[in-house]
Structures are given as C-alpha cells and as structure tokens.
C-alpha angles and dihedrals in degrees: 000000000000123000104207104174142355127190133152107297099010144059128190117212123178090344095308120112121219121194095190138056113289136211117210110201116175090332094312116120121212138160115271108246102212098168093105089058097048093090088069094053097099092051093053103028087236133051102272129206106261135179087248089077124081099266117186097240098163096099143075094240130033118196118199115194104207097200139269091304098026094250102135107113115223111205119234090241089065090053092048092048091051090050091048091052092044092241119150106236119203120185116186140139110293095249089056091045089054092050089053092047090048086068085064097228112201120249093013127141127183148199113204123196110203103194131048 
C-alpha cells in the first residue's frame, strides 16, 4: 500500500483519492462509518472513535491517525478493548500514522481521520 499524498480533507492511497476518513483492514480500504459514534459528539465536541464503530480488530497493531491537527478523540473504551485483545494501539496525527504505515508493518490495520 502506497500513501501518495495527505492534506487537510483528503488522502491519496495507491493513486486513489479519498475525501473522507478511511479504515484499512487487512489491506482493504473502506469509508469509516462514524454514525454509531455520533451520539457521543456533544460530550467530546467532535465525533469520537468509539467501540460502537466497526473497528478492524483482527491485527496485532492498530494505528489511529487522529487528523491533521491530532484532534480526533479516541474513547477510553477503544483503548481498553485494544488492551483486552492484546493489540498494540497507536494514536498519532494522521501524517505520522501514514509515515508509520509506509514502513508496511506486518499485521497492522488503521483508521485515518482526514480533517482536524
């Protein structure tokens, strides 16, 4: 998987541009479906990542790109679930997440936030 470009609001992976958050699950790219987390929006001031979403847990490492400015909140339940499943959870600004993913770490899935 090749990350060609990232700027606020879009990410280019393998020549395709995505203008929404993406989930990378075993090399497959899909749109992040954040609707289940919207009910927590008021509490966080932003729709957070919650365990109610379809998180790609079948991995040894899960990388969460928290946006251009690192503003995506990751709920504590997500952290606890990763720990329970013995998955290494890394939360970092999306540009840093991309750099880490560019190294093609084995058994790694990701959720990448493309705005704030």
